Phi, psi and omega in degrees: 000324179296321186289321178293322174300314182294319179295324185290323184288326180287320177300313177306317184292316185288325174287340172289314185297316184296319183285332173297317177301317172304303190294325180294318180299307177308314183296322185298309175303318182295306180307316180291328170298325182287322183291323181290324173300313185288325174291317178306312184294320177301319185294315176301321179292332180291322178295309182298315183302313177301321178293314172309312190297304178310306176304317175287332169298322176299304176308318186282351184298147187291328176296324181289314186294322175295326180297304178293331173300312176292304188295305189271331183254354179065029182275146180224157171290136186292153189283162184297313176295343177283340193280124174247132179260120177252135190231151186265000000 
């Protein structure tokens, strides 16, 4: 009787262990899928960030700024006689 109880207990422990292994492998696969998705998103964001940096550099070029200041704002370089130098 004791042997039968021990055998039943060992079979139940073996089945429980197998089920836990299946659950853990499933969770590992899900985590790997999430990791892959997040890495793809990261790569896409890095590409977009590079594009935005390039666009910012283009808009911030001094020639572009001078063109906008002259055309849209009517700004001009001051004449030499209009420049005042202050010294201490």
